[in-house]
C-alpha positions as CSV (number, residue, x, y, z in Angstrom):
1,M,-58.7,139.4,49.0
2,P,-60.3,136.4,47.2
3,E,-64.1,136.3,47.1
4,F,-65.7,133.3,45.6
5,I,-69.4,132.8,46.1
6,S,-72.2,135.0,44.9
7,P,-73.3,138.1,46.9
8,G,-75.2,137.6,50.1
9,N,-74.4,137.0,53.8
10,Q,-76.6,134.1,54.9
11,M,-74.0,132.2,56.8
12,K,-72.0,134.7,58.9
13,K,-68.5,135.4,57.9
14,L,-65.4,135.7,60.1
15,E,-64.1,139.2,60.6
16,I,-60.7,139.8,59.0
17,P,-58.2,140.8,61.7
18,S,-56.0,143.8,61.2
19,I,-52.6,142.1,61.0
20,D,-49.4,143.0,59.2
21,N,-48.6,139.4,58.1
22,V,-45.2,140.2,56.7
23,D,-44.1,141.9,59.9
24,L,-45.5,139.0,61.9
25,F,-43.4,136.6,59.9
26,S,-40.3,138.7,60.6
27,K,-41.1,138.7,64.3
28,I,-41.4,134.9,64.2
29,C,-38.1,134.6,62.5
30,Q,-36.5,136.8,65.2
31,A,-38.1,134.7,68.0
32,K,-36.5,131.5,66.7
33,V,-33.1,130.1,67.5
34,E,-30.5,128.8,65.0
35,P,-30.7,127.0,62.6
36,R,-34.4,127.8,62.2
37,K,-33.9,131.5,62.4
38,S,-31.6,131.5,59.4
39,E,-33.7,129.0,57.5
40,L,-36.8,131.1,57.9
41,S,-35.1,134.4,57.1
42,K,-33.8,133.1,53.8
43,L,-37.5,132.3,52.8
44,K,-38.9,135.6,53.7
45,Q,-39.0,137.0,50.2
46,I,-40.7,133.9,48.8
47,V,-43.3,134.0,51.7
48,E,-44.0,137.6,51.0
49,Q,-44.7,136.9,47.4
50,R,-46.9,134.0,48.2
51,Y,-48.9,136.3,50.5
52,V,-49.5,138.6,47.6
53,E,-50.6,135.8,45.4
54,F,-53.0,134.6,48.1
55,N,-54.7,138.0,48.2
56,Q,-54.8,138.5,44.5
57,T,-56.2,135.1,43.4
58,S,-59.9,134.9,42.4
59,D,-60.1,131.5,44.0
60,L,-57.7,129.8,46.4
61,S,-58.0,126.6,44.4
62,N,-55.9,128.3,41.7
63,L,-52.9,128.5,44.0
64,R,-50.4,125.8,43.1
65,E,-48.0,124.3,45.6
66,Y,-44.6,125.9,45.8
67,P,-41.6,123.5,45.2
68,F,-40.0,123.9,48.6
69,Q,-37.1,121.7,49.7
70,K,-37.8,119.3,52.6
71,V,-35.7,121.4,55.0
72,E,-37.6,124.6,53.9
73,K,-41.0,123.0,54.5
74,E,-39.9,121.8,57.9
75,A,-38.7,125.3,58.9
76,L,-42.0,126.9,57.7
77,I,-44.2,124.4,59.6
78,H,-42.0,124.7,62.6
79,A,-42.8,128.4,62.7
80,Y,-46.4,127.4,63.6
81,T,-46.0,124.1,65.5
82,H,-43.3,125.4,67.9
83,Q,-45.2,128.4,69.0
84,T,-43.6,131.7,69.9
85,F,-45.2,134.8,71.4
86,P,-46.1,136.3,68.0
87,I,-48.1,133.2,67.2
88,R,-50.0,133.3,70.4
89,E,-50.7,137.0,69.9
90,L,-52.0,136.2,66.4
91,K,-54.5,133.7,67.6
92,I,-55.7,136.1,70.3
93,K,-56.2,138.8,67.6
94,I,-58.1,136.5,65.3
95,K,-60.6,135.6,68.0
96,K,-60.9,139.0,69.5
97,V,-62.3,140.7,66.4
98,Q,-65.0,138.1,65.9
99,N,-68.7,138.7,66.9
100,S,-69.9,137.2,70.2
101,F,-70.8,133.9,68.5
102,Y,-67.7,133.3,66.4
103,S,-65.4,134.4,69.1
104,T,-66.2,131.2,70.9
105,H,-67.8,128.9,68.3
106,C,-66.6,127.0,65.3
107,P,-67.8,128.5,62.0
108,Y,-67.6,125.1,60.2
109,C,-70.3,123.5,62.2
110,G,-71.8,126.3,64.4
111,I,-72.1,123.9,67.4
112,F,-68.9,123.3,69.2
113,H,-66.5,125.7,70.8
114,S,-63.5,126.7,68.7
115,D,-60.7,125.1,70.8
116,T,-58.1,124.9,68.0
117,F,-57.1,126.5,64.7
118,D,-57.5,125.0,61.2
119,H,-55.2,125.7,58.3
120,Y,-57.7,126.2,55.5
121,M,-55.0,125.4,53.0
122,N,-53.1,122.6,54.8
123,K,-49.7,123.4,56.1
124,D,-48.1,120.3,54.7
125,S,-48.8,121.2,51.2
126,Y,-48.7,125.0,51.7
127,P,-46.2,125.5,54.5
128,E,-45.7,129.2,53.5
129,F,-49.2,129.9,54.8
130,S,-48.6,128.1,58.2
131,V,-48.6,131.4,60.1
132,Y,-50.6,133.5,57.6
133,G,-53.6,135.0,59.5
134,L,-56.1,134.6,56.7
135,N,-55.3,130.9,56.5
136,L,-56.1,130.3,60.1
137,I,-59.7,129.5,60.9
138,P,-60.7,129.2,64.6
139,S,-62.4,125.8,64.7
140,C,-63.5,122.9,66.9
141,S,-61.3,119.8,67.2
142,R,-64.0,117.7,65.5
143,C,-64.2,119.8,62.3
144,N,-60.5,120.3,62.2
145,R,-60.0,116.5,62.4
146,K,-62.7,115.8,59.8
147,K,-61.5,118.4,57.4
148,N,-57.9,117.2,57.8
149,A,-55.7,118.0,54.8
150,V,-58.3,117.4,52.1
151,W,-59.5,121.0,51.4
152,L,-59.3,120.4,47.6
153,K,-60.5,117.5,45.4
154,N,-60.5,117.5,41.6
155,S,-59.6,121.2,41.8
156,I,-62.8,122.0,43.7
157,R,-62.7,123.4,47.2
158,Q,-64.4,121.0,49.7
159,F,-65.2,123.6,52.4
160,I,-66.5,127.1,52.8
161,Y,-63.8,129.7,53.3
162,F,-65.4,131.9,56.1
163,Y,-63.2,134.9,55.7
164,S,-64.6,135.9,52.3
165,D,-67.0,133.4,50.8
166,N,-70.4,135.1,50.5
167,L,-73.3,132.6,50.4
168,P,-76.5,133.1,48.3
169,E,-79.4,134.9,49.9
170,I,-81.4,131.7,49.7
171,E,-82.4,129.3,52.5
172,F,-80.9,126.0,51.7
173,L,-80.7,124.3,55.1
174,K,-84.0,122.7,55.9
175,C,-85.4,121.2,59.1
176,T,-88.4,119.0,59.6
177,I,-90.1,118.2,62.9
178,I,-92.2,115.1,63.1
179,S,-94.3,114.6,66.2
180,T,-95.5,111.0,66.8
181,K,-98.6,109.8,68.7
182,T,-96.4,108.6,71.5
183,N,-95.2,112.2,72.0
184,L,-91.8,111.4,70.6
185,V,-90.2,114.1,68.4
186,E,-88.1,113.3,65.4
187,V,-86.0,116.1,63.8
188,K,-84.4,115.8,60.4
189,F,-82.1,118.2,58.7
190,S,-81.5,118.3,54.9
191,L,-79.8,120.4,52.3
192,D,-82.0,121.8,49.5
193,T,-79.9,123.4,46.9
194,S,-82.5,123.1,44.1
195,K,-83.0,126.9,44.1
196,L,-79.2,127.6,43.8
197,P,-77.8,128.1,40.3
198,D,-75.8,125.1,39.1
199,S,-72.2,126.3,39.6
200,L,-68.9,125.7,41.4
201,E,-70.3,127.6,44.4
202,K,-73.2,125.2,44.8
203,K,-70.8,122.3,44.8
204,I,-68.7,123.9,47.5
205,I,-71.7,124.3,49.8
206,E,-72.8,120.7,49.2
207,N,-69.2,119.5,49.8
208,H,-69.0,121.4,53.1
209,F,-72.1,119.9,54.6
210,K,-71.4,116.4,53.3
211,N,-67.7,116.2,54.3
212,L,-68.3,117.4,57.8
213,N,-71.4,115.1,58.3
214,L,-73.3,118.2,59.5
215,M,-76.9,116.9,59.1
216,E,-76.2,114.0,61.5
217,L,-74.4,116.5,63.9
218,F,-77.3,118.9,63.9
219,E,-79.8,116.1,64.6
220,E,-77.7,114.8,67.5
221,N,-77.6,118.2,69.1
222,C,-81.2,119.5,68.6
223,N,-82.7,117.7,71.6
224,E,-81.0,120.0,74.1
225,F,-82.3,123.1,72.2
226,L,-85.9,121.7,72.2
227,S,-85.8,120.6,75.8
228,E,-84.7,124.1,76.9
229,K,-87.5,125.7,74.9
230,K,-90.1,123.2,76.3
231,N,-89.0,123.8,79.9
232,T,-89.1,127.6,79.5
233,I,-92.6,127.6,78.0
234,E,-94.1,125.1,80.3
235,N,-92.7,126.6,83.5
236,Y,-92.5,130.3,82.9
237,F,-94.7,131.4,80.0
238,T,-98.2,132.6,80.9
239,G,-99.4,134.3,77.7
240,S,-101.6,133.2,74.8
241,H,-100.6,131.1,71.8
242,A,-100.5,134.3,69.7
243,D,-98.2,135.9,72.2
244,L,-95.9,132.9,72.1
245,L,-95.7,133.0,68.3
246,S,-94.9,136.7,68.4
247,I,-92.1,136.1,70.8
248,M,-90.8,133.2,68.8
249,N,-90.8,135.1,65.6
250,S,-88.9,137.9,67.2
251,E,-86.4,135.4,68.5
252,L,-86.1,134.0,64.9
253,S,-85.3,137.4,63.6
254,N,-82.5,137.7,66.2
255,F,-81.2,134.2,65.2
256,K,-81.0,135.2,61.6
257,E,-79.0,138.3,62.5
258,I,-76.6,136.6,64.9
259,Y,-76.2,133.2,63.3
260,G,-77.3,133.7,59.7
261,L,-80.2,132.2,57.7
262,N,-78.6,128.8,57.1
263,N,-77.6,128.1,60.7
264,W,-79.0,124.9,62.3
265,K,-80.5,126.8,65.2
266,T,-82.2,129.3,62.8
267,A,-83.6,126.4,60.7
268,L,-84.8,124.5,63.8
269,L,-86.6,127.5,65.3
270,A,-88.2,128.4,62.0
271,E,-89.5,124.8,61.7
272,L,-90.7,124.9,65.3
273,I,-92.8,127.9,64.5
274,R,-94.1,126.6,61.2
275,E,-94.9,123.1,62.5
276,N,-96.7,124.7,65.5
277,T,-98.1,121.4,66.9
278,L,-95.2,120.9,69.2
279,L,-95.4,124.5,70.5
280,S,-99.1,124.1,71.2
281,S,-98.5,121.0,73.2
282,W,-96.2,122.9,75.5
283,L,-98.7,125.5,76.5
């Protein structure tokens, strides 16, 4: 199984489903009708070998495209796009093994529900991985659309691979809350990779956040989070400021455990505690 980024687990990974991918491909072949059934069956040996190469590579960017004929590509892509029972079962298994957050939410952004599946290595260039479980990332439509087919540029991966990439044990997603005199609140997110070693891994992290426009997305969605916190504190909290900080810090620990250190909610809550002025105004 490829593992590309230095040890740590500060953005939660996807759980790897227990799937016999070779057997799955055989079941898909059997579920097809002619001529697709024969076309796929002829490709089984090549597909099996490519699965082995996928698992043995040190970085997916090292995998070169296989020279399939047009009719072969079409058959392999058809295995996914014209879904059979084995494919539907595969998707259920991938989601079922995830934690309570990733079973419903997109790992790419951590905001929207995962209502589709992204092919990490795009199926047009790598059709042999169209129905390979470890190439299917449950994602939201927005991230799937923005990621599109450009997963690699100048031989550098453009997005985090959530099945096996381990991110550094360093906080690199920053949040700043600015309270104005008119009681308006401005929230800004930024990426601070200055403490990360200069490496290919650092570029992948930067590429991921930039290509998906995540800073803007976080800022657009933080008002609801803050409004809920404000409403809860103003209407239901009766303790002291010290009590509130203790509760918030406990919640922050839970966020780090559930979402990871570099999740937008974790960063926002940490800044809410650090900034403190906004919290005080809600008491």
